N, C-alpha and C positions, 0 to 999 in steps of 0.2 A: 764565870763572872767577867772574864776578859772579853769573851765573844760578845756578851750583851753590852758591855761598856763601849766596845768598838762600834757596835751597831748604832748605839745612841749618839755617839760622837760623829759618826760619818753619815748623817742623814743627807738625802739628796734635795738640795734647795734649788732655786732657779739658776744660780751660778753653776752648780754642778751639772744640771740638765743641759745648760748651754754648752758647757765644756764637752760633755758626752756627745751631744749632737754634732758639734764641730769636728771632733775627732773621728766620729763615724763617717761624716761626709768626706773628710780629708783622706781617709784610708779606704774604707770598705766600698763606698759608692764609686769613687774614682778608679779603684782597682778592678771592680767587677762589672762596671758598665762603661760604655763609650758614648761620647757625645750626649750627655744628659743636658737637656734644654731647660727643664723646670722640675721643681720639687714641690710637694705639698706637705705641710706639717700639721698634724691634727693635735691641737693642744687646748688645754683648759687654762689658758694664761690667767693668773690671779686678777690682774687689773682689767683685762679685756673680756673675760668669760661672762656669758649670759647664764642666767640661772634657770633651772627647770621648775616645775610646779612645787617640788619638794625643797627647793632652795639649793640644790646641788649644781655645781658648775657644769656647763655643757661644753664639750669639745667643739672647736671651730677649725676650719681649714685655713691655713696661712700659706702664702706663696713664698717665692724666692727671697723676698725682702727680709724674711726671718733669718737668713744667713748673716746679714749685717747685724741684726739684733742679737743673735747668738754670740757673734764676735765681740760686741760691746759688753754683753752680760758676763762672758767668761773672764774678761779683763776686770770686771767690777767686783770680783770675789773679795778684794781687800776691804770692801764695805761690810762683809759678813760679820755679824755680831756687834757692829757699831751703831750708834744712834742714827747714822746716815744710811743705814740699810733699809731701802723702801719695802722690802719683803719681810723684814724682821718683825713687823707689827701685825702680821697675819695671825689668826688663831692657831694655825698649824705650826708656825715657827715658835710662837710663845709656848705651845704645848711641848715641842721638842726640847726646848731649853729647860723647861720645868721637869721633864722626864729625866734629864741628865742629873739635875740637882737632887731629885727624889731618889734616884738609883744610888747616888753617892751616899746619901744619908742611910738608906736601907742597908747597903752593904757594910757600912760602919757598924750598924746594929747587928747584922748577921755575924760579922767577924767576932764581935764580943760575946755572942750567944751560942755559936756553933758548938755542938756536942754530938757524939755518936747517935744519941736518941732522936735528935732533930735534924740530922743531916739531910734527909729527903726534903724537908720543908725549906731548909736553907738553899739547897740546890734549886728547888722549884722557884723560889724568890729570885735567885740569881738569873734564871733562864727566862723570866717573864718578858723582858724586852724583845726577845727573839720572836715572840708571838705578835708583835705590833708590826704589821705589814701594810703595804699599800701607800697611796698618796692621797692628799686632800681629805675629802669626807670619808673615804674608806679607812684611812689611817686614824682619823679622829674616832670613828666607830670602834675600831679594834682597840685603840688605847682605852676607851671607856670600858670595854669588856675586861681588859687586862687589869684595870684599876679595881674592879670588883674582886678579881682573883687575888690581887695584891693585898687587899684589906683582910681577906679570909686567911691568907698565909701569914700575914703579920700577927693577926690575932692568935693563930696557932703557935707561932714562934714565941710570943709573949706569954701565953697562958697554957701552953701544952695542947696536945691533940684533944679534940672533943670525943669523948667515949660514948658510944651508943650502947645502952644496956639492953640485953635481949629480954624479951617478955618471958615471964615465968609460966 
């Protein structure tokens, strides 16, 4: 339960990606290479990304100017979760916040219903967020698949396991 809750609470948004890129540049690149003149960043920036035929964002190459953008973004993390967060209105961010609330409700129910007979179902429900991987459209797809599993597990928790009777 704790691992899943941590995963849901620590999603990588644009502010976190900017911080990670900045730290990587400040440490690894400068330590491992000398006289780096230019860098290219391949990103599917939410506001700037073009979409492919299926509506998925395509990565684009951005030059050195992104270093300044990363610096600004990493300082803007105080906007996270506020009405002033420009990224907070995206489908992915809305989904991530909804997943946190959903998990909290599910775990309250699990804690009320957990018994030796349904422990495996309770554990499976608690571990579901660990299956939601990726970013952007990949994460949205994985979350949709996990939602189906969640519904089945909740039904099993509430109604007991479905028994399949052998043919006579």
